[in-house]
C-alpha positions in Angstrom: -24.0 -5.4 11.8 -21.0 -7.4 12.9 -18.9 -6.1 15.8 -15.6 -4.4 15.1 -12.2 -5.6 16.5 -11.5 -2.3 18.2 -13.8 -1.2 21.2 -15.3 2.2 21.5 -13.2 2.8 24.6 -9.9 2.0 22.8 -10.9 4.4 19.9 -11.6 7.1 22.4 -8.0 6.6 23.7 -6.1 6.1 20.4 -7.3 9.2 18.6 -6.3 11.8 21.3 -3.0 9.7 21.9 -2.2 10.1 18.1 -2.8 13.8 18.3 -0.6 14.2 21.4 2.1 12.1 19.8 2.0 14.5 16.8 2.2 17.6 19.1 5.2 16.1 21.2 7.1 15.3 18.0 6.5 18.8 16.7 7.9 20.2 19.9 10.9 18.0 19.6 11.6 19.3 16.2 11.1 22.9 17.3 13.7 22.3 20.1 16.2 20.9 17.5 15.7 23.9 15.3 16.2 26.3 18.3 19.6 24.9 18.8 20.8 27.1 16.0 21.5 30.5 17.6 21.0 33.7 16.0 21.9 35.8 19.0 25.2 37.4 19.3 28.6 36.4 18.0 28.6 33.4 15.8 25.7 31.0 15.1 26.1 27.7 16.9 24.6 24.3 16.7 24.7 21.6 19.4 24.5 18.8 16.8 28.2 17.7 17.0 29.5 19.9 14.1 31.6 22.8 15.2 33.2 23.7 11.8 32.1 27.2 10.7 32.4 27.9 7.1 32.3 31.6 7.6 35.5 31.4 9.8 37.2 29.3 7.1 36.4 31.9 4.5 37.8 34.6 6.8 35.2 37.2 6.9 32.9 36.6 9.7 33.4 38.7 12.8 29.8 38.2 14.2 28.4 41.0 12.2 26.8 38.5 9.8 24.9 36.8 12.5 23.8 40.1 14.2 22.5 41.2 10.7 20.5 38.0 10.2 19.0 38.4 13.6 18.0 42.0 12.9 16.4 40.9 9.5 14.5 38.1 11.2 13.2 40.4 13.8 12.0 42.8 11.1 10.3 40.0 9.2 8.7 38.7 12.4 7.4 42.1 13.4 6.0 42.8 10.0 4.2 39.5 9.8 2.7 40.0 13.3 1.6 43.5 12.4 -0.1 42.1 9.3 -1.8 39.2 11.1 -3.0 41.5 13.9 -4.7 43.7 11.4 -6.1 40.8 9.4 -7.3 39.0 12.4 -9.1 42.1 13.7 -11.3 42.2 10.6 -11.7 38.4 10.7 -13.0 38.6 14.2 -15.6 41.0 13.1 -16.6 38.7 10.2 -16.8 35.7 12.6 -19.1 37.5 15.0 -21.5 38.7 12.1 -21.5 35.3 10.3 -22.1 33.4 13.6 -25.3 35.4 13.9 -26.3 34.5 10.4 -25.8 30.8 11.0 -27.9 30.9 14.2 -30.8 32.9 12.8 -31.0 31.1 9.4 -30.9 27.5 10.9 -33.0 28.5 13.8 -35.7 29.7 11.7 -36.1 26.4 9.9 -38.7 25.2 12.4 -39.5 28.6 14.0 -36.8 28.3 16.6 -38.5 25.2 18.1 -37.0 23.4 21.0 -39.0 20.2 20.5 -37.4 17.0 19.4 -38.9 15.7 16.2 -39.2 12.3 14.3 -36.1 11.7 12.2 -36.6 11.7 8.4 -34.5 8.5 8.0 -36.4 6.6 10.7 -39.6 8.3 12.1 -39.5 6.0 15.0 -36.5 7.8 16.4 -36.3 11.4 17.5 -33.9 14.0 16.2 -32.7 17.2 17.8 -34.7 20.4 17.2 -33.7 23.0 14.8 -32.7 25.5 17.5 -30.2 23.0 18.9 -28.8 22.4 15.4 -28.5 26.2 15.0 -26.7 26.6 18.3 -24.2 23.7 17.9 -23.5 24.7 14.2 -22.7 28.1 15.4 -20.4 26.8 18.1 -18.7 24.5 15.6 -18.2 27.4 13.2 -16.5 29.5 15.9 -14.3 26.5 17.0 -13.3 25.9 13.3 -12.5 29.6 12.7 -10.5 29.8 16.0 -8.6 26.6 15.0 -7.8 28.1 11.5 -6.7 31.4 13.1 -4.4 29.6 15.5 -3.0 27.5 12.8 -2.3 30.6 10.7 -0.5 32.3 13.5 1.6 29.2 14.5 2.6 28.8 10.9 3.8 32.4 10.8 5.8 32.1 13.9 7.4 28.9 13.0 8.4 30.1 9.5 9.9 33.4 10.7 11.6 31.5 13.6 13.3 29.2 11.1 14.3 31.6 8.3 17.5 33.0 9.6 18.5 29.7 11.2 18.3 28.1 7.9 20.5 30.7 6.3 23.1 30.5 9.0 23.2 26.6 8.7 23.8 27.0 4.9 27.3 28.1 5.9 28.1 24.5 6.9 26.5 23.0 3.8 23.3 22.5 2.0 22.5 19.4 4.0 22.4 21.3 7.3 20.3 24.0 5.9 17.9 21.4 4.6 17.5 19.7 7.8 16.7 23.0 9.7 14.1 24.1 7.0 12.4 20.6 6.8 12.3 20.3 10.6 10.7 23.6 10.9 8.2 22.6 8.2 7.5 19.4 10.2 6.8 21.5 13.3 4.2 23.3 11.3 2.8 20.2 9.7 2.4 18.2 12.9 1.1 20.9 15.0 -1.6 21.8 12.6 -2.6 18.2 11.8 -2.7 17.3 15.6 -4.4 20.5 16.5 -7.1 20.0 14.0 -7.6 16.3 14.9 -7.8 16.9 18.7 -10.2 19.9 18.6 -12.6 18.1 16.1 -12.5 14.9 18.3 -13.3 16.8 21.5 -16.1 18.7 19.7 -17.7 15.5 18.5 -17.4 13.9 22.0 -18.9 16.9 23.6 -21.6 17.3 21.1 -22.6 13.7 21.5 -23.4 14.3 25.1 -26.5 16.3 23.9 -27.2 14.4 20.6 -27.0 10.9 21.9 -27.8 8.5 19.2 -28.8 11.3 16.7 -25.7 10.8 14.6 -27.3 12.8 11.6 -27.8 15.9 13.8 -24.4 15.5 15.3 -22.6 15.4 12.0 -24.7 18.1 10.4 -23.7 20.5 13.2 -20.1 19.4 13.0 -20.2 20.6 9.5 -20.0 24.1 11.0 -16.4 23.3 12.0 -15.3 22.9 8.4 -17.2 26.2 7.4 -15.4 28.2 10.1 -12.0 26.7 9.2 -12.5 27.1 5.4 -13.8 30.7 5.7 -10.8 32.0 7.8 -8.4 30.0 5.5 -9.9 31.7 2.5 -9.5 35.2 3.8 -6.1 34.3 5.1 -4.9 32.9 1.8 -6.3 35.8 -0.3 -5.1 38.5 2.0 -1.7 36.9 2.5 -1.3 36.2 -1.2 -2.1 39.8 -2.1 0.3 41.0 0.6 3.3 39.0 -0.4 2.8 39.2 -4.1 2.4 43.1 -4.1 5.8 43.1 -2.4 7.3 40.5 -4.6 6.3 42.2 -7.8 7.6 45.5 -6.5 10.9 43.9 -5.6 11.2 42.1 -9.0 10.2 44.9 -11.3 11.9 47.9 -9.8 14.8 46.1 -8.2 15.7 43.4 -10.8 14.6 44.8 -14.1 14.9 48.6 -13.6 17.8 49.0 -11.2 19.6 45.7 -12.1 20.2 44.7 -8.4 19.4 41.3 -6.8 15.9 40.5 -5.8 16.7 40.4 -2.1 19.2 43.2 -2.1 19.0 45.2 1.2 18.9 48.4 -0.7 15.4 47.3 -2.0 12.8 48.6 0.4 10.3 45.9 -0.7 12.3 42.9 0.3 11.2 42.9 4.0 7.6 43.1 3.0 8.2 40.3 0.5 9.8 38.1 3.1 6.9 38.8 5.5 4.4 37.8 2.9 6.0 34.4 2.2 5.0 33.3 5.7 1.8 34.8 5.8 1.0 31.5 2.3 -23.3 8.2 5.8 -23.1 5.0 7.4 -26.6 3.6 8.2 -25.2 1.2 11.0 -24.4 3.8 13.5 -21.6 2.1 15.6 -19.3 4.6 17.4 -16.1 2.8 16.2 -17.2 2.7 12.6 -18.3 6.3 12.6 -15.0 7.2 14.0 -13.2 5.6 10.8 -12.3 9.0 9.4 -10.7 10.2 12.6 -8.7 6.9 13.0 -7.3 7.2 9.5 -6.2 10.7 10.3 -4.7 9.5 13.6 -2.8 6.7 11.7 -1.6 9.3 9.3 0.1 11.4 12.1 2.1 8.3 13.2 3.0 7.4 9.6 4.1 10.9 8.8 6.3 11.0 12.0 8.1 7.9 10.8 8.4 9.3 7.3 9.8 12.5 8.5 12.8 10.7 10.1 13.8 9.5 6.7 14.5 13.1 5.6 16.2 14.4 8.7 17.9 11.4 10.4 18.0 8.2 8.3 19.3 9.8 5.1 21.6 12.7 5.3 21.6 15.4 2.4 25.1 16.0 1.3 24.7 17.8 -2.1 22.2 19.9 -4.0 21.2 17.2 -6.2 19.9 15.1 -3.3 17.3 17.7 -2.2 14.5 16.9 -4.5 15.0 13.1 -4.4 14.8 13.3 -0.7 11.5 15.2 -0.8 10.2 12.7 -3.5 11.2 9.9 -1.2 8.9 11.5 1.5 5.9 11.1 -0.8 6.7 7.5 -1.7 7.5 6.3 1.8 4.4 8.0 3.3 2.2 6.5 0.6 3.4 3.0 1.0 3.3 3.1 4.9 -0.1 4.8 4.8 -1.4 2.0 2.5 -0.5 -0.6 5.2 -2.0 1.6 7.9 -5.3 2.0 6.0 -5.5 -1.7 5.6 -5.1 -2.2 9.3 -7.6 0.4 10.3 -10.1 -0.8 7.8 -9.9 -4.3 9.3 -9.9 -3.1 12.9 -12.3 -0.3 12.9 -15.0 -1.4 10.4 -17.3 -4.5 10.6 -16.8 -7.0 7.8 -20.1 -5.8 6.2 -22.1 -2.7 6.8 -24.8 -0.6 5.1 -24.6 2.9 3.6 -27.5 5.1 2.7 -27.6 6.2 -0.9 -29.7 9.2 -2.0 -32.4 8.1 -4.4 -31.5 4.5 -4.3 -31.7 1.4 -2.1 -29.2 1.3 0.8 -25.8 -0.2 -0.4 -24.1 -3.1 1.4 -20.4 -2.5 1.6 -17.6 -4.7 2.8 -14.6 -3.3 4.8 -12.1 -4.2 2.1 -14.0 -2.0 -0.3 -13.5 0.9 2.0 -9.9 0.2 2.0 -9.8 0.5 -1.8 -11.7 3.7 -1.6 -9.2 5.3 0.8 -6.4 3.8 -1.1 -7.5 5.3 -4.4 -7.4 8.7 -3.0 -4.0 8.2 -1.4 -2.4 6.9 -4.6 -4.1 9.5 -6.8 -2.5 12.0 -4.5 0.9 10.5 -5.1 0.3 10.6 -8.9 -0.7 14.3 -8.7 2.5 15.0 -6.6 4.8 13.4 -9.1 3.0 15.1 -12.1 3.3 18.4 -10.3 7.0 17.9 -9.7 7.6 16.9 -13.3 5.9 20.2 -14.6 7.4 22.6 -12.0 10.9 21.3 -11.3 13.8 22.7 -13.3 15.3 19.2 -13.4 12.9 18.2 -16.1 12.3 19.1 -19.8 9.0 21.2 -19.4 10.6 23.9 -17.2 13.8 23.8 -19.2 11.8 24.5 -22.4 10.1 27.4 -20.6 13.6 28.7 -19.7 14.8 28.2 -23.3 11.8 30.2 -24.7 13.2 33.3 -22.8 15.8 33.5 -25.6 13.2 35.3 -27.8 11.7 37.4 -25.0 8.9 37.6 -22.4 6.1 36.9 -24.9 7.3 33.5 -25.9 8.0 32.8 -22.2 4.5 33.6 -21.3 3.1 31.4 -24.2 5.2 28.4 -23.2 4.3 28.8 -19.5 0.6 28.9 -20.2 0.8 25.9 -22.4 2.7 24.0 -19.7 0.0 24.8 -17.1 -2.8 23.7 -19.3 -1.0 20.5 -20.2 -0.2 19.8 -16.6 -4.0 19.5 -15.8 -4.4 16.3 -17.9 -2.9 13.6 -15.6 -4.1 15.0 -12.3 -7.7 15.2 -13.5 -7.6 11.7 -14.9 -6.2 10.5 -11.5 -9.1 12.3 -9.7 -11.6 10.9 -12.2 -10.4 7.3 -11.6 -10.5 7.8 -7.9 -14.0 9.2 -8.1 -15.3 6.3 -10.3 -13.7 3.6 -8.3 -14.7 4.8 -4.9 -18.3 5.8 -5.9 -18.7 2.3 -7.5 -17.6 0.6 -4.3 -19.3 2.8 -1.6 -21.3 5.5 -3.2 -20.8 9.1 -1.9 -19.3 7.8 1.3 -16.5 6.1 -0.8 -15.7 9.5 -2.3 -15.5 11.1 1.1 -13.1 8.5 2.3 -11.1 8.8 -0.9 -10.6 12.4 -0.1 -9.6 11.3 3.4 -7.0 9.1 1.8 -5.5 12.0 -0.2 -5.4 14.0 3.1 -4.1 11.1 5.2 -0.5 12.1 4.9 -1.4 15.7 5.8 1.4 16.2 8.2 4.0 15.3 5.6 2.2 17.4 3.0 2.2 20.5 5.2 5.9 19.9 6.1 6.8 19.7 2.4 4.6 22.7 1.6 6.0 24.8 4.5 9.5 24.0 3.5 9.0 26.2 0.5 8.6 29.7 2.1 11.1 28.9 4.8 13.7 28.1 2.2 12.7 31.1 0.0 13.2 33.5 2.9 16.5 31.9 3.8 17.8 32.9 0.4 16.4 36.4 0.8 18.1 36.8 4.1 21.4 35.5 2.7 21.2 38.1 0.0 20.3 40.9 2.4 23.0 39.9 4.9 25.7 40.1 2.2 26.8 36.5 2.4 29.2 35.0 -0.1 27.9 33.8 -3.5 28.7 30.2 -2.4 26.1 30.4 0.4 23.6 32.1 -1.8 24.1 29.2 -4.2 23.0 26.8 -1.5 20.0 28.8 -0.4 18.9 29.2 -4.0 19.1 25.4 -4.4 16.9 25.0 -1.4 14.6 27.7 -2.8 14.2 26.0 -6.2 13.3 22.7 -4.4 10.9 24.7 -2.3 9.1 26.1 -5.2 8.5 22.5 -6.5 7.5 21.2 -3.0 5.1 24.1 -2.7 3.5 23.3 -6.0 3.3 19.7 -5.0 1.5 20.7 -1.8 -0.9 22.8 -3.7 -1.5 19.9 -6.1 -2.4 17.7 -3.1 -4.7 20.4 -1.8 -6.5 21.0 -5.1 -7.0 17.2 -5.7 -8.3 16.7 -2.2 -10.5 19.7 -2.6 -12.2 18.2 -5.7 -12.9 14.9 -3.8 -14.0 16.7 -0.6 -16.2 19.1 -2.5 -17.9 16.2 -4.4 -18.6 14.5 -1.2 -20.0 17.6 0.4 -22.0 18.2 -2.7 -23.5 14.7 -2.2 -24.2 15.5 1.4 -25.9 18.8 0.5 -28.1 17.1 -2.1 -29.2 14.6 0.6 -29.7 17.2 3.3 -31.6 19.4 1.0 -34.0 16.7 -0.1 -33.0 16.7 -3.8 -33.7 13.4 -5.4 -31.9 14.0 -8.7 -29.6 16.8 -10.1 -30.6 16.9 -13.7 -28.5 19.5 -15.6 -30.8 19.3 -18.6 -33.4 21.2 -16.5 -33.2 25.0 -16.8 -32.8 25.7 -13.1 -29.9 23.3 -12.6 -28.3 24.3 -16.0 -28.4 28.0 -15.1 -26.6 27.2 -11.9 -24.1 25.0 -13.7 -23.0 27.6 -16.2 -22.9 30.4 -13.6 -20.9 28.2 -11.2 -18.4 27.4 -13.9 -17.9 31.2 -14.3 -17.3 31.9 -10.6 -13.7 30.7 -10.5 -12.9 33.0 -13.4 -14.5 36.0 -11.6 -12.7 35.1 -8.3 -9.4 34.8 -10.2 -9.9 38.1 -11.9 -10.6 39.8 -8.6 -7.6 38.4 -6.8 -5.2 38.9 -9.7 -6.4 42.6 -10.2 -6.1 43.1 -6.4 -2.4 42.0 -6.6 -1.9 44.3 -9.6 -3.3 47.3 -7.8 -1.4 46.6 -4.6 1.8 46.0 -6.7 1.3 49.3 -8.5 1.3 51.1 -5.1 4.5 49.1 -4.1 6.3 49.9 -7.4 5.6 53.6 -7.1 6.8 53.6 -3.5 10.1 51.7 -4.3 10.7 54.0 -7.2 10.1 57.0 -5.0 12.7 55.8 -2.4 15.3 55.0 -5.0 14.9 58.5 -6.5 14.6 60.6 -3.3 16.7 59.0 -0.7 20.2 60.1 -1.1 22.8 57.2 -0.8 20.2 54.4 -1.1 21.6 53.0 -4.3 25.2 53.3 -2.9 24.2 51.2 0.2 25.0 54.1 2.5 21.6 54.3 4.1 18.7 51.9 4.7 15.4 52.2 2.9 12.1 52.8 4.6 11.0 49.1 5.0 8.1 49.9 7.4 6.4 52.0 4.6 6.4 49.1 2.2 5.2 46.8 4.8 2.3 49.3 5.6 1.4 49.5 1.9 1.2 45.7 1.5 -0.9 45.4 4.7 -3.4 48.2 3.9 -3.8 46.8 0.3 -4.2 43.2 1.3 -6.9 44.0 4.0 -8.8 46.2 1.6 -8.6 44.0 -1.4 -9.3 40.6 0.3 -12.9 41.7 1.1 -14.5 41.7 -2.3 -13.4 38.1 -3.5 -14.1 36.8 0.1 -17.5 38.3 -0.1 -18.1 36.7 -3.5 -17.5 33.3 -2.2 -19.4 33.6 1.1 -22.4 35.4 -0.2 -23.0 33.6 -3.5 -24.4 30.3 -2.0 -26.6 32.3 0.4 -28.0 34.5 -2.3 -28.5 31.6 -4.9 -30.0 29.3 -2.4 -32.3 31.9 -0.9 -33.5 33.4 -4.1 -33.3 30.5 -6.5 -33.5 27.4 -4.4 -31.5 24.2 -3.8 -31.6 22.8 -7.3 -30.0 25.8 -8.8 -27.5 25.9 -6.0 -26.7 22.3 -6.7 -26.0 23.1 -10.3 -23.8 26.1 -9.2 -21.7 23.9 -7.0 -21.1 21.4 -9.7 -20.0 24.1 -12.1 -17.7 25.7 -9.7 -16.1 22.4 -8.9 -15.4 21.3 -12.4 -13.9 24.6 -13.6 -12.3 25.5 -10.3 -10.1 22.3 -10.3 -8.9 23.0 -13.8 -8.0 26.6 -13.3 -6.4 26.0 -9.9 -4.0 23.2 -11.2 -3.0 25.1 -14.3 -2.5 28.5 -12.5 -0.4 26.9 -9.7 1.8 24.9 -12.2 2.3 27.7 -14.6 3.4 30.1 -11.9 5.7 27.4 -10.3 7.2 26.6 -13.8 7.9 30.3 -14.5 9.6 30.8 -11.1 11.8 27.8 -11.5 12.6 28.7 -15.1 14.0 31.9 -13.8 16.0 30.1 -11.1 17.3 27.7 -13.7 18.9 30.5 -15.6 20.2 32.2 -12.4 21.8 29.0 -11.1 23.6 28.3 -14.4 24.1 24.7 -13.3 24.3 23.2 -16.9 25.8 24.3 -20.2 22.2 25.0 -21.5 21.4 27.2 -18.5 24.7 29.1 -18.7 24.0 29.8 -22.4 20.8 31.6 -21.2 22.4 33.6 -18.5 23.8 35.3 -16.6 21.7 37.4 -14.3 20.8 40.6 -16.2 20.8 39.0 -19.6 17.9 39.6 -21.9 16.8 35.9 -21.4 17.0 36.4 -17.7 15.0 39.6 -17.9 12.3 37.8 -19.8 12.3 35.0 -17.2 11.8 37.6 -14.4 8.8 39.1 -16.2 7.3 35.5 -16.5 8.0 34.9 -12.8 6.3 38.1 -11.9 3.2 37.4 -14.0 3.1 33.9 -12.4 3.4 35.1 -8.8 -0.3 35.9 -8.3 -1.3 32.8 -10.2 0.7 30.3 -8.1 0.5 32.2 -4.7 -2.8 34.0 -4.7 -5.5 32.8 -7.3 -4.5 29.2 -7.8 -4.3 28.0 -4.1 -7.3 30.1 -3.2 -9.5 28.3 -5.7 -9.3 25.0 -3.7 -10.6 26.7 -0.7 -13.3 28.4 -2.8 -14.8 25.1 -4.1 -14.7 23.5 -0.6 -16.0 26.5 1.2 -19.0 27.1 -1.2 -19.8 23.3 -0.8 -19.6 23.2 3.0 -21.4 26.5 3.4 -24.3 25.1 1.2 -24.3 22.0 3.4 -24.6 24.0 6.6 -27.5 26.1 5.3 -29.1 23.3 3.4 -32.2 23.0 5.8 -32.8 26.7 5.5 -32.7 26.6 1.7 -35.0 23.5 1.6 -37.5 25.2 3.9 -37.5 28.8 2.8 -35.3 28.9 -0.4 -36.3 29.7 -4.0 -38.1 33.0 -3.3 -37.7 34.3 -6.8 -39.2 31.2 -8.4 -42.0 31.1 -5.8 -42.7 34.7 -6.6 -42.9 33.8 -10.4 -44.9 30.8 -9.5 -42.4 28.5 -11.3 
């Protein structure tokens, strides 16, 4: 194999440096956000602008700022209480599952400590199964801790920025947008840099033991992904149930029954609602070439840093109409710059020609420019998915406006139009994913698909920033409502929120698309590691797995949606009770019992997240152990194919219903005004659609991308055990 331009030493310097740059940039953005004060008197900002809209409107005597600070404290305390409870249960899960990993993998060769001849090259020695079990367990714990830390940081950043975004909205929509986007950037860069540096350090430390056994090294590192994805699943399901229980309670009782605003401070579910929104194989084994994925991620951090400046410093938002174009510009700029970065990394970090092992076939000779096209196909497929998602979820375009118009004839037609929109929105993303899969597989087999997924994730920091912007802007609007700010300010926060719904949908689109590519790559790795030569769906074992796997996303969605419904039922009953039994609540003379609603959501989410989580975690173990690797391969394929379709349609349907409601509420056009105002029959129908869509877009839909990735990576980690001891049922039947 020809030498690479970059040296191994330089690579070991560049990767952590990129991660540190991302962390420093995140801290700078946090500092800028912190310059907006929410303590005492009037909010201030040291950015050279001293005009205070509240003073000009003649009503602010400092009470508004104090109230915003009080609301933010309540939201933060509720979020911390929820996470503390959730992480206690996750800690128990991590301990138990760590034991499972060690025992299952250690038993493959009877807990042997002897180095054995490698399957790929018997002349070389590979690490014993006991070592793989130990290192996989350590990697699992590292991944779980990283994901836990990421979730906590995300919550803290979001709650820190909510009230500050609200207060900056007094000066104009541009100021509020910058605060919300900078806060989202803090989350995006911290999480991307944190994941990169922990993974890099783990690889470097593990290599001290594994030496040239790259196969054993990366098989054990797969545990990192298992730990991160498992915690992410429970976090997404639990957080989704939490927030949507509160959201449904606030909408149905507050908006529909009592005809008060969604975030009216008289509604005891609003604090719980706002808390919930935060909670949301290369054969030539050269070190530089093997570090190619990490170098792409490192380059992505630098590219996203430059891209972020276009939204916060180079172009200033001056009107509501500029918000979505600014966010769209982020996608375009990051994609173009990342294309150039991928070309540079492909040239510098890869030899001109190298060999890739292909399961069941002769090794494939690949050129570095072919890898460039593989990564680029994933990157540009992500852009197409982002634009398609925007088109189907933004109220600036016809599809959402048609959904809003359908509300004229009631909630039934709204639901019909929304479902149709979601199903139709699947077409282009799936075609984009299909083209990326075909191109990348043709050029570099399964490794090509893996790096295509990397391409879609290469602008992770920007994607996370855009995604995090959504809940921050959403809560800003809720705080403005609760603090009794003027209608003019609430219009600005509502505009930020509407754009946030679209950006959140775009972020989910990226996540789902990348999950499809990542899962397919993991599927290929599982097939290789389990020793399966061919996955033939015509055979009964594989076909049974295929059809059952295709059913799993429906089962999972049913469980999560029913969980939201059960939790929402308890919330609705509590809100009704408070409205009916607390004297002076409707008159605004007394405060509702916020803590009781927070406790209801917390208890329900913790209780209800366990069954769907267990379904995902236990299914691969049960199927692989009882029915063997071939059946499990079919199951993974079925879950991947159906899961992608359901996830995209659910997320986009929910996003469209939400923005159709906001389209009517904003009344920014003659058509929108003809459907409103708030409280009209069309608006009530839109609220019902939004309520139905909440668990789709915030619980079931986004959880499915974790489901398909988690099942694939879990199967990969336990593949040696399934290959050695799996298929007990068929062995018993002698089939």
